[in-house]
N, C-alpha and C positions, 0 to 999 in steps of 0.2 A: 665322831665325825670332823672330814674335811675340813679347812681352812682355807680362802682364796684372796687373795692381797691382790687389787688389781691399781694397777698404777696407767699414771696418767692420762687422765680421762677427764673428759671438758667437762671447765666448771659449767659452763651452762647448759651439759648434759646430764651433772648431776642436778644442778637446783629440779630441774625439768623430774627429774627420776624421784625426786623429794618432797615434790608438788605430788606428783603422780602415791607418789605411798601415800602422805599426811591424807590427801583425797579421799585414799582407798582405809584408810586409819591404820594404817600398818606402819610398821617401820621401813627404813630402805633396805636394808638389808633381808630383810621378811620378801622387800620386791625383788633384790634379785633373787633371793630363791624360787620365787615365784616364776622370775621370766626364763632361768638353766633348768627349772622342769620343766618348762611349756616349749621351750627349745627341742630340747631331746624329746618329747614323748612328736613334734611337730616332726620330727628327723625320721625314727622310726616310722607314720605312722606313712609317711612320702615313699617310705622304703618301701614299705608293704602295700601298697597301690598301687608303684612301681614292681613288684614281682608277682603283682594279682594278674598285672595287668600282661606281664611278659608269661608266667603260664597257660592262660589263656590265649594267647596269641602263635603258640605250641602245643596247645593241646590237640592230639590226634595225627601228627605232622608223621609223615611217611620216610625222612628222614631216616634212614637209618648212618650211622657216625665210624662202626666203624671197620669198615672198607680206605676212611680220610683215616683213622688213628694209626691202621695199620701202615698204613702205605706213609705217615710221620714218622713211625716206629724207624721204617725200613730205611731213611735219609742217612 
């Protein structure tokens, strides 16, 4: 497994994260792992939602890009 060293964290932020971790009965290290995993999942979910909306908006489109592609190639 990889390791990450985070430098220059604000002391107040670290203290609050330690308190949160203690309240959850987990280590500060586990708190960081949980936060990182949650962030990755949220970003992927947002991407999937944006992709889904894009597909819905273009479904059934009558646009034929063939002429545009040929014109671009002929430049």
